[in-house]
KOLMI-603277 format. One record per residue (C-alpha): x, y, z. Coordinates in steps of 0.25 Angstrom, whole numbers, plus 5000, padded with zeros to 4 digits. Last residue first. Layout:
XYZ...
This chain:
523752655396524752705385525852605383527152635389528252695381529652645379531052695379532252595381533652635381535052565381536452615381536152755386537452825388538152885400539552945397540452935385541352825390540052755394539152755406537952675403536452705403535252615401534052695397532552665400531452755395529952735397528852815391527452845397526352885387525553005392525853095381525853245381527053245384528053135383528153045396529352975401529752865410531152845414532252735416533752765416534752655418536252665422537652605421539052665422539352705437538652595444537252565441536352685439534852705439534052815433532552805435531652915429530152895433529753015425530153085412529453185404529553195389529853295378530253225365529053275357529753305344531253265340530753155331531653035331532553005319533853055325533552985338533252855331534552855323535352885336534752765343535052675331536452725331536552695346536252545344534952475344533652555344532252495346531152585342529752635346529852675361531352655360532252545363533652605363534852505363536352545363537252425359537652485345538352585354538552735356537852735370536652835370536852965376537553025364536352995355535353065365536353185366536453205350534953185349534553295358533053285355532753375367531853275375532953165372534153255375533553295388533253155392534653105388535353215397534453175408534853035407536353075406536153165419535453045426536552955422537653045428536853075441536552925443538052905441538453005452537352955462537652815461536352755457536652605459538052555462538352435454538152295460539452225463539952105454
């Protein structure tokens, strides 16, 4: 088995655009786009800062119940890595002003027939020093 090409420029650009679309939807509470960007499968997993969600239906329910307030954040140390034409990871740290607690987000993206979709995600917060 050959090693997939890492960070092909065309694939990297596609995933970066999907990631940026997700981020814009997140901070503007565009629930429709957020729901679209998660793989429509019971196999999709999202571990949040306070919840474990199994399946896209649980993720959609969480988004609908979440407060639309205080969603602004600043990203830093974002790393997107693609493997071949159809698989990628996106990792980033974030800060929500005016707080100082650092959040972390990791996503696994897969190209599907509908486009790039998050198939697994993890969000966590570092403990305050």
